[in-house]
C-alpha positions in Angstrom: -66.3 88.8 -72.6 -65.8 88.1 -76.4 -62.7 85.8 -77.9 -61.5 88.6 -80.4 -58.3 86.7 -81.4 -56.0 84.2 -80.6 -53.1 85.8 -79.0 -50.4 84.5 -80.9 -51.8 85.8 -84.5 -51.5 89.1 -83.5 -48.4 91.1 -84.4 -46.8 93.3 -81.1 -46.4 96.8 -82.3 -49.8 96.5 -84.3 -53.3 97.0 -84.3 -56.5 94.8 -85.6 -59.7 95.4 -86.0 -62.0 93.5 -84.5 -66.4 93.7 -84.8 -67.9 93.0 -80.8 -71.1 92.5 -79.7 -72.0 95.1 -83.8 -69.3 97.4 -81.8 -65.8 98.0 -83.8 -63.0 98.1 -81.0 -59.1 98.4 -82.1 -57.0 95.2 -80.6 -53.2 95.9 -80.1 -50.7 94.2 -78.7 -47.8 95.6 -77.4 -44.7 92.9 -76.2 -47.3 91.0 -74.5 -50.4 93.2 -72.7 -53.6 93.9 -75.3 -55.2 96.6 -75.3 -59.1 97.2 -77.0 -59.8 101.2 -77.7 -62.6 101.8 -80.2 -62.0 102.0 -84.1 -63.5 104.6 -84.5 -61.1 108.4 -84.1 -63.5 110.7 -81.7 -62.6 113.6 -84.8 -63.3 112.1 -87.9 -65.1 109.0 -89.3 -61.7 106.8 -89.6 -60.3 104.0 -88.3 -57.4 104.0 -85.6 -56.9 100.6 -86.4 -55.0 101.9 -89.4 -53.1 103.4 -87.0 -49.5 103.8 -85.9 -48.9 102.3 -82.5 -46.6 104.1 -79.8 -45.4 100.8 -77.7 -43.4 103.2 -75.4 -46.2 105.6 -74.9 -48.7 103.1 -75.4 -50.9 105.1 -78.0 -52.6 104.7 -81.0 -52.5 107.4 -83.7 -55.5 108.3 -85.9 -54.1 108.2 -89.2 -56.3 111.0 -91.5 -55.3 113.3 -88.1 -52.8 112.6 -86.2 -54.6 112.4 -83.0 -53.1 109.7 -80.6 -55.3 108.4 -78.6 -54.4 106.4 -74.7 -54.5 102.0 -75.3 -55.4 102.8 -70.9 -58.0 105.5 -70.3 -58.5 106.4 -74.8 -58.0 110.1 -74.4 -56.4 111.6 -76.7 -52.8 113.0 -76.2 -52.3 115.5 -79.2 -54.6 117.4 -81.2 -56.7 117.8 -83.2 -58.8 115.1 -81.0 -60.1 116.2 -78.1 -62.9 113.5 -77.0 -62.3 110.2 -75.9 -62.4 106.9 -77.2 -64.5 104.0 -74.9 -61.8 102.0 -73.4 -62.9 97.9 -73.2 -61.7 94.9 -71.0 -59.2 92.9 -72.8 -57.5 90.2 -72.0 -55.9 86.4 -72.8 -57.1 83.1 -71.2 -55.4 80.3 -73.1 -53.9 82.1 -76.1 -57.8 83.3 -76.7 -58.4 87.3 -76.4 -61.0 88.4 -74.4 -63.7 91.5 -74.6 -66.1 93.0 -73.0 -67.6 95.9 -75.0 -70.4 97.5 -72.8 -72.7 99.7 -74.4 
């Protein structure tokens, strides 16, 4: 696992793009939880970390066409995207956010 951020530096309800072992990852904090999914929309070559976080639904919306991806599964819940994005293990240890990318 790679340390990618300090938990306290992440605003709740927002996404941040980080690079982990050469892979773009959207890191999302919702309250005391942190999620990590692939940062590139499966429908268009757009950075998901520029999109809106839907906290109650635990989704990240693509800023270009509005597809929402589950932070838990990576599956799109709305069209036009039909393919999931990768979901990665993320955890907080001593205030550091760790993410593991499996290629």
